[in-house]
Backbone as CSV, one residue per row, in Angstrom:
resi,resn,N_x,N_y,N_z,CA_x,CA_y,CA_z,C_x,C_y,C_z
1,MET,-15.982,-0.390,0.005,-14.831,-1.051,0.207,-14.517,-1.895,1.622
2,SER,-14.379,-3.143,1.435,-13.837,-3.496,2.807,-12.753,-3.192,2.902
3,ALA,-12.291,-3.906,4.162,-11.051,-3.638,4.787,-9.793,-4.289,4.019
4,PHE,-10.198,-5.722,3.918,-9.291,-6.219,3.316,-8.582,-5.518,1.708
5,SER,-9.639,-4.654,1.090,-9.328,-4.033,-0.227,-8.453,-2.450,0.395
6,LEU,-8.998,-2.006,1.345,-8.195,-0.883,2.057,-6.655,-1.321,2.164
7,ILE,-6.576,-2.318,2.843,-5.147,-3.327,2.937,-4.353,-3.536,1.996
8,ALA,-5.110,-3.936,0.945,-4.058,-4.425,-0.465,-3.368,-3.323,-0.954
9,ILE,-4.318,-2.040,-0.966,-3.572,-0.826,-1.812,-2.319,-0.690,-1.233
10,PRO,-2.002,-0.349,-0.061,-0.724,0.241,0.123,0.230,-1.422,0.434
11,LEU,-0.225,-2.416,0.395,0.515,-3.554,0.109,1.454,-3.616,-1.168
12,PHE,0.397,-3.274,-1.927,0.624,-3.555,-3.448,2.037,-2.263,-3.812
13,LEU,1.587,-1.192,-3.458,2.714,-0.212,-3.558,3.511,-0.370,-3.031
14,CYS,3.645,-1.007,-1.500,5.271,-1.450,-1.034,5.699,-2.631,-1.673
15,GLY,4.982,-3.353,-2.528,5.472,-4.416,-3.079,6.149,-4.032,-4.655
16,MET,5.712,-3.342,-4.908,5.866,-2.605,-6.151,7.451,-2.068,-6.003
17,ILE,7.461,-1.138,-4.979,8.676,-0.358,-4.719,9.886,-1.377,-4.385
18,MET,9.468,-2.150,-3.630,10.602,-3.442,-3.390,10.927,-3.943,-4.380
19,LEU,10.006,-4.341,-5.358,10.537,-5.011,-6.679,11.237,-3.988,-7.599
20,LEU,11.098,-2.622,-7.777,11.894,-1.502,-8.040,13.066,-1.654,-7.849
21,LEU,13.259,-1.462,-6.148,14.550,-1.621,-5.688,15.497,-2.677,-6.039
22,ALA,14.563,-4.000,-6.024,15.496,-5.253,-6.348,16.246,-4.917,-7.790
23,ALA,15.327,-4.155,-8.870,15.886,-4.203,-9.922,16.829,-3.492,-9.976
24,THR,17.060,-2.305,-9.249,17.680,-1.619,-9.375,19.057,-1.652,-8.604
25,PHE,19.104,-1.969,-7.456,20.213,-2.514,-6.811,20.500,-4.033,-6.339
26,LYS,19.766,-4.857,-7.303,20.282,-6.213,-7.370,20.751,-6.969,-6.492
27,LYS,19.844,-6.772,-5.502,19.614,-7.533,-4.139,18.580,-8.310,-3.885
28,ARG,18.586,-9.551,-3.601,17.673,-10.610,-3.313,16.756,-10.602,-2.109
29,GLY,17.368,-9.548,-1.114,16.159,-9.413,0.053,15.000,-8.449,-0.511
30,PHE,15.429,-7.583,-1.338,14.090,-6.712,-1.933,13.212,-7.505,-2.818
31,LEU,14.046,-8.587,-3.286,13.209,-9.306,-4.455,12.084,-10.557,-3.609
32,SER,12.697,-10.804,-2.629,11.715,-11.945,-1.800,10.907,-10.977,-0.916
33,SER,10.935,-10.282,-0.496,10.186,-9.196,0.053,8.911,-8.521,-0.746
34,GLY,9.478,-8.087,-1.841,8.753,-7.660,-2.916,7.428,-8.271,-3.477
35,VAL,8.330,-9.665,-3.875,7.461,-10.644,-4.167,5.855,-11.383,-3.134
36,ALA,6.629,-11.290,-1.956,5.842,-11.713,-0.744,4.878,-10.697,-0.470
37,LEU,4.915,-9.210,-0.562,4.194,-7.977,-0.439,2.998,-8.210,-1.326
38,THR,3.837,-8.345,-2.654,2.881,-8.270,-4.021,1.765,-9.622,-3.778
39,SER,2.012,-10.592,-3.561,1.124,-11.721,-3.761,0.072,-11.605,-2.391
40,SER,0.766,-11.180,-1.383,-0.387,-10.792,-0.215,-1.443,-9.701,-0.617
41,SER,-0.999,-8.821,-1.358,-1.758,-8.124,-1.651,-2.867,-8.143,-2.836
42,VAL,-2.519,-9.612,-3.420,-3.120,-9.868,-4.473,-4.127,-10.630,-3.743
43,VAL,-3.906,-11.517,-2.708,-4.942,-12.391,-1.652,-5.708,-11.386,-1.045
44,PHE,-5.170,-10.268,-0.646,-6.372,-9.110,0.273,-7.042,-8.506,-0.864
45,ALA,-6.945,-8.525,-2.020,-7.782,-7.908,-3.052,-8.576,-9.087,-3.123
46,THR,-8.259,-10.103,-3.804,-9.537,-10.937,-4.086,-10.249,-11.452,-2.936
47,LEU,-9.919,-11.251,-1.662,-10.833,-11.505,-0.241,-11.663,-10.117,-0.131
48,GLY,-11.191,-9.290,-0.407,-12.013,-7.633,-0.525,-12.775,-7.666,-1.652
49,ILE,-12.634,-8.224,-2.637,-13.347,-8.433,-3.664,-14.819,-9.557,-3.739
50,THR,-14.690,-10.594,-2.882,-15.560,-11.475,-2.488,-16.339,-11.557,-1.607
51,LEU,-15.860,-10.675,-0.603,-16.592,-10.235,0.596,-17.495,-9.266,0.481
């Protein structure tokens, strides 16, 4: 596993937790940060697979 793949796993978990908090508390701050963390983890995972 490359370093990008190792970084993607905790980012994805944090993003999912933020999206869960956004659904629970109906706060837009959790939603925007959850989407940002999840999308960055997808980018890191893609880079980790290709390298």
